[in-house]
C-alpha distance (Angstrom), angle and dihedral (degrees) to the residues before:
residue distance angle dihedral
M1 . . .
K2 3.77 . .
P3 3.79 113.3 .
W4 3.71 105.9 -139.1
P5 3.76 125.7 26.2
L6 3.77 120.0 99.7
S7 3.77 95.0 -178.0
H8 3.78 92.4 109.5
L9 3.78 93.1 58.6
Q10 3.76 133.7 85.6
P11 3.81 113.1 -83.6
W12 3.81 116.7 -92.9
S13 3.77 89.9 -110.1
L14 3.81 89.2 68.3
F15 3.79 89.4 63.2
S16 3.81 88.6 87.2
K17 3.84 88.6 66.4
F18 3.74 96.2 74.0
R19 3.79 114.0 112.2
L20 3.75 128.3 -119.6
F21 3.76 88.4 -129.6
S22 3.84 90.8 65.5
V23 3.80 89.9 51.1
F24 3.79 89.3 52.5
L25 3.80 90.7 51.4
L26 3.78 90.2 49.9
L27 3.78 89.8 54.7
V28 3.74 97.0 51.4
V29 3.85 98.0 38.8
S30 3.75 114.5 124.3
L31 3.76 123.3 -106.2
E32 3.75 94.2 -121.8
V33 3.72 103.1 143.2
T34 3.78 116.4 -129.9
E35 3.72 106.6 176.8
S36 3.76 146.0 130.4
R37 3.74 120.4 -141.5
F38 3.81 136.4 175.9
L39 3.76 136.5 -167.5
V40 3.78 110.3 -128.0
K41 3.78 115.0 -147.7
S42 3.81 100.0 178.2
L43 3.83 140.0 9.8
P44 3.78 132.4 -143.7
G45 3.77 110.6 -99.6
L46 3.82 95.1 21.8
L47 3.76 117.5 99.9
G48 3.80 116.8 -128.9
D49 3.75 132.1 -4.9
L50 3.76 121.5 -37.9
P51 3.83 113.5 -91.8
F52 3.80 91.0 -145.8
T53 3.83 137.1 44.1
L54 3.80 114.4 -90.7
E55 3.75 121.0 -175.9
T56 3.86 124.9 -178.7
G57 3.77 128.9 -173.0
Y58 3.77 152.6 130.6
I59 3.81 128.9 -101.2
G60 3.80 119.7 -168.2
V61 3.82 118.9 -130.5
G62 3.76 137.1 170.2
E63 3.75 128.9 35.2
S64 3.81 110.2 -8.1
D65 3.87 87.3 -12.9
D66 3.77 88.0 -74.8
V67 3.79 90.3 155.7
Q68 3.85 116.7 65.1
L69 3.75 112.0 -162.3
F70 3.79 117.5 -159.0
Y71 3.81 122.0 -145.9
Y72 3.77 141.2 -175.8
F73 3.81 113.2 -148.3
I74 3.81 120.6 -167.6
E75 3.75 118.1 -176.0
S76 3.81 118.4 -135.9
E77 3.72 113.6 -89.6
G78 3.76 87.8 -145.1
D79 3.85 117.9 51.2
P80 3.81 107.5 -27.1
K81 3.78 93.1 -178.0
N82 3.83 91.8 62.3
D83 3.83 107.4 15.5
P84 3.81 118.0 101.4
L85 3.76 122.4 -86.8
M86 3.83 116.7 -133.8
L87 3.80 131.8 -165.4
W88 3.82 109.2 -154.0
L89 3.78 124.2 -161.8
T90 3.79 124.6 -174.9
G91 3.79 119.8 -143.9
G92 3.82 131.7 -124.5
P93 2.94 98.5 96.3
G94 3.76 89.8 -100.1
C95 3.78 103.7 24.4
S96 3.76 118.9 140.2
A97 3.77 118.0 -113.7
L98 3.79 85.2 -128.1
S99 3.81 85.1 82.8
G100 3.79 90.6 62.0
L101 3.79 92.1 42.6
L102 3.82 97.5 49.6
Y103 3.82 101.7 31.2
E104 3.76 107.9 26.6
I105 3.84 125.7 24.0
G106 3.80 108.4 -13.5
P107 3.83 129.6 114.8
F108 3.84 96.9 -109.0
T109 3.76 135.5 36.5
I110 3.80 141.1 175.1
N111 3.79 116.6 -61.4
Y112 3.80 95.9 -141.5
A113 3.77 96.5 179.9
N114 3.83 92.1 62.5
S115 3.81 99.9 30.3
T116 3.73 134.7 101.5
L117 3.82 126.4 -173.6
E118 3.83 87.5 -109.7
K119 3.83 94.2 48.2
P120 3.83 115.7 24.9
M121 3.80 115.6 -168.3
L122 3.81 127.4 -152.6
E123 3.76 133.5 -143.9
I124 3.80 135.7 -174.3
N125 3.76 116.4 -89.5
P126 3.87 108.0 -134.2
H127 3.80 91.3 -163.3
S128 3.82 97.6 53.5
W129 3.81 117.9 142.6
T130 3.83 87.0 -134.1
K131 3.82 85.5 78.9
A132 3.78 85.5 80.2
A133 3.81 107.4 14.7
S134 3.75 141.8 40.1
I135 3.82 108.8 -121.3
I136 3.77 134.9 -159.4
F137 3.78 111.5 -157.2
L138 3.85 106.9 -160.6
D139 3.80 128.6 -162.3
Q140 3.81 104.0 -144.9
P141 2.98 144.3 -157.8
A142 3.85 109.4 26.2
G143 3.76 108.6 -82.5
S144 3.80 93.7 37.8
G145 3.81 115.6 114.2
F146 3.76 109.5 -38.4
S147 3.84 95.7 -20.3
Y148 3.75 115.6 113.1
A149 3.78 145.0 169.0
K150 3.74 129.2 -123.0
T151 3.79 93.9 -139.2
R152 3.77 134.1 36.0
E153 3.81 90.3 -121.0
A154 3.78 91.8 55.5
Y155 3.83 89.4 62.2
I156 3.79 89.4 66.2
T157 3.77 109.8 97.4
N158 3.79 147.4 141.6
D159 3.79 136.5 -165.4
T160 3.79 95.1 -79.1
L161 3.80 94.0 49.9
S162 3.81 92.5 43.8
T163 3.80 89.1 50.8
L164 3.84 91.6 54.2
Q165 3.80 93.4 44.5
T166 3.81 91.7 49.7
Y167 3.84 90.5 49.6
Q168 3.77 90.0 49.8
F169 3.78 90.8 48.9
L170 3.80 91.2 52.9
R171 3.76 93.0 50.4
K172 3.79 92.7 49.7
W173 3.77 92.3 45.2
L174 3.80 91.7 53.7
V175 3.81 91.4 47.2
D176 3.79 87.8 54.3
H177 3.83 92.9 44.6
P178 3.80 102.2 40.2
T179 3.84 93.0 164.6
F180 3.81 87.2 75.0
L181 3.82 97.9 49.9
N182 3.80 94.1 97.2
N183 3.81 96.0 42.0
P184 3.84 113.7 107.2
L185 3.80 106.6 -100.4
Y186 3.81 126.3 -144.9
L187 3.76 128.8 178.9
G188 3.75 123.2 -146.5
S189 3.78 137.0 -178.0
D190 3.77 144.0 149.2
S191 3.82 140.5 -145.9
Y192 3.79 115.8 2.4
N193 3.76 93.9 7.2
G194 3.80 88.4 70.4
I195 3.80 81.0 88.8
V196 3.76 98.8 44.3
L197 3.84 103.5 38.4
P198 3.84 96.8 64.1
M199 3.80 88.2 52.8
I200 3.82 89.1 53.6
V201 3.78 89.8 49.6
Q202 3.84 88.8 52.6
E203 3.75 91.1 50.8
I204 3.78 89.9 53.0
Y205 3.80 92.3 51.4
N206 3.78 91.5 45.7
G207 3.82 90.8 51.0
N208 3.80 92.2 49.8
E209 3.74 90.2 47.5
I210 3.83 94.1 57.1
G211 3.82 92.8 40.0
E212 3.72 96.4 -107.4
G213 3.82 108.7 170.0
P214 2.83 138.5 -84.8
H215 3.80 98.8 37.0
I216 3.83 106.4 -129.3
N217 3.81 114.7 -142.1
I218 3.80 95.7 -143.3
K219 3.79 117.4 174.0
G220 3.79 104.4 171.2
Y221 3.75 149.3 -46.5
L222 3.80 138.0 -122.1
L223 3.85 133.6 -152.8
G224 3.79 124.7 -156.6
N225 3.77 117.4 -154.6
P226 3.81 89.3 -26.4
L227 3.74 132.2 -169.1
T228 3.79 105.8 -131.1
D229 3.79 113.8 154.9
T230 3.80 114.7 12.2
S231 3.79 96.1 -149.8
G232 3.77 94.1 44.9
D233 3.79 91.7 46.5
Y234 3.74 98.8 49.4
N235 3.80 94.6 39.9
S236 3.81 90.2 54.6
R237 3.77 94.4 58.7
I238 3.77 98.8 81.2
P239 3.86 91.7 48.8
F240 3.77 88.2 49.0
A241 3.75 93.3 49.7
H242 3.83 89.2 51.2
R243 3.79 95.0 47.9
T244 3.84 90.4 51.1
G245 3.74 92.3 51.4
L246 3.82 97.6 -108.7
L247 3.82 93.0 117.7
S248 3.77 128.7 45.6
D249 3.79 122.2 -119.5
A250 3.80 90.3 -113.8
I251 3.84 95.1 52.7
Y252 3.82 91.7 44.6
K253 3.80 93.8 48.1
S254 3.79 92.5 48.4
T255 3.81 92.7 48.2
E256 3.83 92.7 49.7
E257 3.79 93.0 47.7
N258 3.80 95.2 46.3
C259 3.78 99.3 38.6
Y260 3.78 97.7 37.6
G261 3.80 90.9 -136.5
E262 3.80 92.8 -57.9
H263 3.81 110.9 116.4
L264 3.79 101.4 154.0
N265 3.75 108.6 48.9
V266 3.80 98.6 37.4
D267 3.79 124.3 -179.0
P268 3.85 104.2 -112.2
N269 3.84 88.0 -142.2
N270 3.75 92.9 57.7
S271 3.81 97.9 93.3
L272 3.83 94.2 169.9
C273 3.80 91.4 57.5
I274 3.83 93.2 44.7
H275 3.81 89.5 51.2
D276 3.76 92.6 49.7
L277 3.79 92.3 49.7
Q278 3.80 89.6 51.2
V279 3.83 88.0 54.1
V280 3.77 90.8 50.0
D281 3.78 91.3 50.2
K282 3.77 90.6 51.3
C283 3.78 91.7 50.8
L284 3.79 91.6 51.2
E285 3.80 100.7 37.9
R286 3.80 93.6 105.6
I287 3.83 93.5 44.4
R288 3.77 122.0 98.4
K289 3.83 100.0 -125.2
P290 3.85 99.3 -157.9
H291 3.88 91.1 53.3
I292 3.76 117.2 10.5
L293 3.79 94.2 -165.9
E294 3.81 93.4 59.5
P295 3.83 120.6 85.3
F296 3.80 121.7 -96.0
C297 3.79 108.8 -113.2
D298 3.77 115.4 -149.2
T299 3.77 92.9 -168.3
F300 3.76 96.0 66.2
N301 3.77 95.0 71.0
A302 3.74 94.6 163.9
L303 3.78 92.3 64.1
K304 3.81 94.3 54.0
S305 3.79 111.9 109.2
D306 3.72 142.6 148.0
L307 3.76 120.1 -97.4
F308 3.75 97.2 -86.9
R309 3.79 104.1 37.3
R310 3.72 116.4 108.7
V311 3.81 114.8 -122.9
L312 3.81 118.2 -159.6
R313 3.81 121.4 -159.7
S314 3.76 93.4 -118.0
L315 3.79 112.1 149.8
D316 3.75 94.9 -169.8
K317 3.81 92.7 74.0
T318 3.77 94.2 47.0
A319 3.74 103.9 39.2
N320 3.78 96.6 78.5
D321 3.80 91.7 50.7
M322 3.79 92.1 52.6
W323 3.79 103.3 34.9
S324 3.77 96.2 86.5
L325 3.85 94.9 51.2
P326 3.84 110.8 114.9
Q327 3.78 92.6 -143.5
L328 3.81 135.4 5.4
Q329 3.79 122.4 -127.5
I330 3.77 93.3 -113.1
Q331 3.78 97.8 174.0
G332 3.76 105.7 91.2
C333 3.83 98.9 -26.8
R334 3.74 98.1 117.5
A335 3.77 96.8 170.4
D336 3.85 91.2 56.2
N337 3.72 89.7 56.8
Y338 3.82 94.6 60.8
L339 3.83 86.3 77.9
Y340 3.80 90.2 72.0
S341 3.79 90.2 62.0
Y342 3.82 90.1 47.7
T343 3.76 90.1 57.8
W344 3.81 93.7 42.0
A345 3.79 96.0 48.3
N346 3.82 93.2 48.0
S347 3.84 93.5 50.4
R348 3.79 114.4 117.6
N349 3.79 87.7 -129.1
V350 3.79 94.4 62.8
């Protein structure tokens, strides 16, 4: 099973078709844990045995456990009995938690110096958050990473249903791992899950309030570079570009006057605003929008976009464009490096 592409699923627009009845069933479903889990002692591309405890597995959620959510669990390398427990979700929607594990906060990462696209190598990350916390990296919703659904209908989801399924996953996971029930729990996410994660936190608090078991010892949550409000996010980009010196005072002033601060839902009859936005796009076309201090990488064509186009971290669309390249531009081209994880995760040895 390939760990990323969602191209075989129903379009996101179909998520609105799920019925309230199924949500009700999800809320009242029992916490009988139906899961498979494995202790992983070694990983392809990493020399020697793992110096930490890695568990992977599935937990069924939803109606009749039709959705099977895959997780990676790494015990704290410090004091797992007392260190915090964290549930980490990667954004998208639909990105594998492997992205957060390999490229953000996990205990191992790509060893670029000794890797090729055909044979990625791993190395220990000395800055991993697992030095001080036990972390569950969760592939959600179904269709993300190694998570899957047993029926076509079960792939249909939206933010509300994904919230409820993640909450159910967490409760089931804690029932099956009772030694972590009393550890302080934190939730973390980035990107699109800036919308979903606060909803999950609210579900946890609501469940604790009504005495829904098990009681979850939640202490807080954190969001990294989150999407929160689409309009506010996109309409703040031109002011940000101006404040960081990427746009001149004249261009910024003209855009604000002609667009009235609305850069996303533009009146098609407002020709002055449309012209100004085209000028802005031209000024920023060689700037990497997610991180303006990183180099702009020509090779990663699929990640090029204008200022207001959403870009999802889906490797399926970009792999074919990059596969024939003799060598990736490793220095600073973060997006190029995602292809190593695509190769690694799809290996028969993983």
